[in-house]
DSSP file (Angstrom, degrees, kcal/mol; ACC not computed):
  #  RESIDUE AA STRUCTURE BP1 BP2  ACC     N-H-->O    O-->H-N    N-H-->O    O-->H-N    TCO  KAPPA ALPHA  PHI   PSI    X-CA   Y-CA   Z-CA
    1    1 A M     >        0   0    0      0, 0.0     4,-2.0     0, 0.0     5,-0.1   0.000 360.0 360.0 360.0 -41.4   77.1   -1.7  -52.9
    2    2 A I  H  >  +     0   0    0      1,-0.2     4,-2.3     2,-0.2     5,-0.2   0.891 360.0  52.3 -66.9 -39.0   79.7    0.0  -50.6
    3    3 A A  H  > S+     0   0    0      2,-0.2     4,-2.2     1,-0.2    -1,-0.2   0.896 108.4  51.6 -63.6 -39.2   80.2    2.8  -53.1
    4    4 A F  H  > S+     0   0    0      1,-0.2     4,-2.3     2,-0.2    -2,-0.2   0.917 110.3  48.3 -62.6 -43.7   76.4    3.3  -53.2
    5    5 A L  H  X S+     0   0    0     -4,-2.0     4,-2.3     2,-0.2    -2,-0.2   0.870 110.2  51.5 -66.6 -36.7   76.2    3.5  -49.4
    6    6 A E  H  X S+     0   0    0     -4,-2.3     4,-2.2     2,-0.2    -1,-0.2   0.897 111.3  47.9 -65.6 -39.6   79.1    6.0  -49.3
    7    7 A N  H  X S+     0   0    0     -4,-2.2     4,-2.3     2,-0.2    -2,-0.2   0.889 111.2  50.7 -66.6 -38.4   77.3    8.2  -51.9
    8    8 A L  H  X S+     0   0    0     -4,-2.3     4,-2.2     2,-0.2    -2,-0.2   0.883 109.8  50.6 -65.1 -38.9   74.1    7.9  -49.9
    9    9 A K  H  X S+     0   0    0     -4,-2.3     4,-2.3     2,-0.2    -2,-0.2   0.910 110.3  49.4 -64.1 -43.2   76.0    8.9  -46.7
   10   10 A A  H  X S+     0   0    0     -4,-2.2     4,-2.1     1,-0.2    -2,-0.2   0.893 110.9  50.3 -63.8 -39.6   77.5   11.9  -48.5
   11   11 A L  H  X S+     0   0    0     -4,-2.3     4,-2.3     2,-0.2    -2,-0.2   0.903 109.4  51.0 -65.3 -41.0   74.1   12.9  -49.8
   12   12 A A  H  X S+     0   0    0     -4,-2.2     4,-2.3     1,-0.2    -2,-0.2   0.921 110.6  48.5 -62.8 -44.1   72.7   12.7  -46.2
   13   13 A F  H  X S+     0   0    0     -4,-2.3     4,-2.4     1,-0.2    -1,-0.2   0.883 110.3  52.2 -64.1 -37.0   75.4   14.9  -44.9
   14   14 A L  H  X S+     0   0    0     -4,-2.1     4,-2.5     2,-0.2    -1,-0.2   0.907 109.4  49.2 -64.7 -41.4   74.8   17.4  -47.6
   15   15 A L  H  X S+     0   0    0     -4,-2.3     4,-2.6     2,-0.2    -2,-0.2   0.896 111.5  49.0 -64.9 -40.1   71.1   17.5  -46.8
   16   16 A I  H  X S+     0   0    0     -4,-2.3     4,-2.3     2,-0.2    -2,-0.2   0.909 111.1  51.2 -64.0 -41.5   71.9   18.0  -43.1
   17   17 A F  H  X S+     0   0    0     -4,-2.4     4,-1.7     2,-0.2    -2,-0.2   0.933 113.3  43.5 -60.3 -48.7   74.3   20.8  -44.1
   18   18 A I  H  X S+     0   0    0     -4,-2.5     4,-2.3     1,-0.2    -2,-0.2   0.898 112.8  53.1 -66.2 -40.8   71.8   22.6  -46.2
   19   19 A S  H  X S+     0   0    0     -4,-2.6     4,-2.6     1,-0.2    -1,-0.2   0.894 107.4  50.8 -62.6 -40.3   69.0   22.1  -43.6
   20   20 A S  H  X S+     0   0    0     -4,-2.3     4,-2.1     2,-0.2    -1,-0.2   0.882 110.1  49.8 -67.2 -36.2   71.1   23.6  -40.9
   21   21 A I  H  X S+     0   0    0     -4,-1.7     4,-2.1     2,-0.2    -2,-0.2   0.922 112.5  46.9 -66.4 -43.1   71.9   26.7  -43.0
   22   22 A V  H  X S+     0   0    0     -4,-2.3     4,-2.1     2,-0.2    -2,-0.2   0.904 112.9  49.1 -65.2 -41.1   68.2   27.2  -43.9
   23   23 A Y  H  X S+     0   0    0     -4,-2.6     4,-2.5     2,-0.2    -1,-0.2   0.867 108.5  54.3 -67.0 -35.5   67.2   26.8  -40.2
   24   24 A Y  H  X S+     0   0    0     -4,-2.1     4,-2.4     2,-0.2    -1,-0.2   0.922 108.4  48.9 -61.7 -43.8   69.9   29.3  -39.2
   25   25 A W  H  X S+     0   0    0     -4,-2.1     4,-2.2     2,-0.2    -2,-0.2   0.903 110.4  51.4 -62.6 -40.1   68.4   31.8  -41.6
   26   26 A Q  H  X S+     0   0    0     -4,-2.1     4,-2.2     1,-0.2    -2,-0.2   0.923 111.6  46.1 -63.1 -43.9   64.9   31.2  -40.2
   27   27 A L  H  X S+     0   0    0     -4,-2.5     4,-2.3     1,-0.2    -1,-0.2   0.861 109.5  55.5 -66.5 -34.4   66.2   31.7  -36.7
   28   28 A K  H  X S+     0   0    0     -4,-2.4     4,-1.2     2,-0.2    -2,-0.2   0.910 109.6  46.0 -63.9 -41.8   68.0   34.9  -37.8
   29   29 A L  H  X S+     0   0    0     -4,-2.2     4,-1.1     1,-0.2     3,-0.2   0.898 112.9  50.1 -66.3 -40.0   64.8   36.3  -39.2
   30   30 A L  H  X S+     0   0    0     -4,-2.2     4,-2.4     1,-0.2     3,-0.3   0.857 105.0  58.2 -65.4 -35.0   62.9   35.3  -36.1
   31   31 A K  H  < S+     0   0    0     -4,-2.3    -1,-0.2     1,-0.2    -2,-0.2   0.829 102.3  54.4 -64.8 -31.8   65.6   37.0  -34.0
   32   32 A R  H  < S+     0   0    0     -4,-1.2    -1,-0.2    -3,-0.2    -2,-0.2   0.833 111.8  44.8 -69.7 -31.0   65.0   40.3  -35.7
   33   33 A K  H  < S-     0   0    0     -4,-1.1     2,-0.3    -3,-0.3    -2,-0.2   0.876 128.4 -11.3 -81.5 -39.7   61.2   40.0  -34.8
   34   34 A R  S  < S-     0   0    0     -4,-2.4     2,-0.3     0, 0.0    -1,-0.2  -0.939  82.0 -76.0-153.0 171.4   61.5   39.0  -31.2
   35   35 A K        -     0   0    0     -2,-0.3     2,-0.2    -3,-0.1    -3,-0.1  -0.568  51.6-121.6 -74.8 136.1   63.9   37.8  -28.6
   36   36 A L        -     0   0    0     -2,-0.3    -1,-0.1     1,-0.1    -5,-0.0  -0.486  21.5-118.8 -78.6 147.9   64.8   34.1  -28.9
   37   37 A S     >  -     0   0    0     -2,-0.2     4,-2.7     1,-0.1     5,-0.2  -0.237  35.5 -97.7 -73.6 173.6   64.1   31.7  -26.1
   38   38 A K  H  > S+     0   0    0      1,-0.2     4,-2.2     2,-0.2     5,-0.1   0.909 125.4  46.4 -62.4 -42.2   67.0   29.8  -24.5
   39   39 A S  H  > S+     0   0    0      2,-0.2     4,-2.2     1,-0.2    -1,-0.2   0.889 113.4  49.1 -68.8 -37.7   66.5   26.7  -26.7
   40   40 A E  H  > S+     0   0    0      2,-0.2     4,-2.2     1,-0.2    -2,-0.2   0.887 111.0  50.2 -66.4 -38.2   66.1   28.8  -29.8
   41   41 A M  H  X S+     0   0    0     -4,-2.7     4,-2.4     2,-0.2    -2,-0.2   0.889 109.1  51.9 -66.8 -38.6   69.3   30.7  -29.0
   42   42 A A  H  X S+     0   0    0     -4,-2.2     4,-2.6     1,-0.2    -2,-0.2   0.928 111.4  46.4 -62.6 -44.5   71.1   27.3  -28.4
   43   43 A M  H  X S+     0   0    0     -4,-2.2     4,-2.7     1,-0.2    -2,-0.2   0.864 109.9  55.4 -65.2 -35.2   70.0   26.1  -31.8
   44   44 A Y  H  X S+     0   0    0     -4,-2.2     4,-1.1     2,-0.2    -2,-0.2   0.932 111.6  42.5 -61.6 -46.6   71.0   29.4  -33.4
   45   45 A V  H  X S+     0   0    0     -4,-2.4     4,-2.0     2,-0.2     5,-0.2   0.913 114.9  49.8 -68.3 -43.0   74.5   29.1  -32.0
   46   46 A I  H  X S+     0   0    0     -4,-2.6     4,-3.0     1,-0.2    -2,-0.2   0.921 112.4  47.4 -62.1 -44.0   74.8   25.4  -32.9
   47   47 A N  H  < S+     0   0    0     -4,-2.7    -1,-0.2     1,-0.2    -2,-0.2   0.714 109.8  54.8 -72.0 -19.4   73.6   26.1  -36.5
   48   48 A L  H  < S+     0   0    0     -4,-1.1     4,-0.4    -5,-0.2    -1,-0.2   0.878 118.6  32.4 -75.1 -39.2   76.0   29.0  -36.7
   49   49 A I  H  X S+     0   0    0     -4,-2.0     4,-2.2     2,-0.1     3,-0.3   0.853 106.7  68.8 -86.5 -38.4   79.0   26.8  -35.8
   50   50 A A  H  X S+     0   0    0     -4,-3.0     4,-2.9     1,-0.2     5,-0.2   0.870  96.0  50.1 -58.4 -47.8   78.0   23.4  -37.3
   51   51 A P  H  > S+     0   0    0      0, 0.0     4,-2.5     0, 0.0    -1,-0.2   0.900 113.6  46.6 -61.3 -38.3   78.2   24.1  -41.1
   52   52 A F  H  > S+     0   0    0     -4,-0.4     4,-2.3    -3,-0.3    -2,-0.2   0.894 113.2  49.1 -69.7 -38.3   81.7   25.7  -40.7
   53   53 A T  H  X S+     0   0    0     -4,-2.2     4,-2.5     2,-0.2     5,-0.2   0.929 112.7  47.9 -63.9 -45.2   82.9   22.8  -38.6
   54   54 A Y  H  X S+     0   0    0     -4,-2.9     4,-2.7     1,-0.2    -2,-0.2   0.929 112.6  48.1 -61.6 -45.9   81.5   20.3  -41.1
   55   55 A A  H  X S+     0   0    0     -4,-2.5     4,-2.3    -5,-0.2    -1,-0.2   0.901 111.8  50.2 -63.5 -40.6   83.1   22.1  -44.0
   56   56 A F  H  X S+     0   0    0     -4,-2.3     4,-2.2     2,-0.2    -1,-0.2   0.929 113.2  45.0 -62.7 -46.6   86.4   22.3  -42.3
   57   57 A I  H  X S+     0   0    0     -4,-2.5     4,-2.4     1,-0.2    -2,-0.2   0.889 112.0  52.9 -65.6 -39.1   86.4   18.6  -41.4
   58   58 A Y  H  X S+     0   0    0     -4,-2.7     4,-2.2    -5,-0.2    -1,-0.2   0.906 109.5  48.3 -63.7 -41.3   85.3   17.7  -44.9
   59   59 A I  H  X S+     0   0    0     -4,-2.3     4,-2.5     2,-0.2    -1,-0.2   0.910 110.9  51.0 -65.3 -41.8   88.2   19.7  -46.5
   60   60 A I  H  X S+     0   0    0     -4,-2.2     4,-1.7     1,-0.2    -2,-0.2   0.911 110.8  48.8 -61.4 -42.1   90.7   18.0  -44.1
   61   61 A L  H  X S+     0   0    0     -4,-2.4     4,-0.9     2,-0.2    -1,-0.2   0.878 111.0  50.2 -66.7 -36.6   89.4   14.6  -45.1
   62   62 A L  H  < S+     0   0    0     -4,-2.2     3,-0.5     1,-0.2    -2,-0.2   0.905 112.4  46.5 -67.3 -40.1   89.6   15.4  -48.8
   63   63 A L  H  < S+     0   0    0     -4,-2.5    -1,-0.2     1,-0.2    -2,-0.2   0.789 108.5  57.7 -71.7 -26.2   93.2   16.6  -48.4
   64   64 A G  H  <        0   0    0     -4,-1.7    -1,-0.2     1,-0.2    -2,-0.2   0.712 360.0 360.0 -76.9 -20.5   94.1   13.5  -46.4
   65   65 A T     <        0   0    0     -4,-0.9    -1,-0.2    -3,-0.5    -2,-0.2   0.460 360.0 360.0 -94.8 360.0   93.0   11.1  -49.1
């Protein structure tokens, strides 16, 4: 049961990771068409940084085990 929940957690994080990349691409396309609002720009920056941060932490956790 615990292994199933850990796999489910990993799947959820993977979906969040992919979603943030897709949303970043959408905001990037929108940025080309018009100027982004402050909230859109904040989401753009967060989605730019978040996938790399997640991947870095994930690699550190894999190397630590």
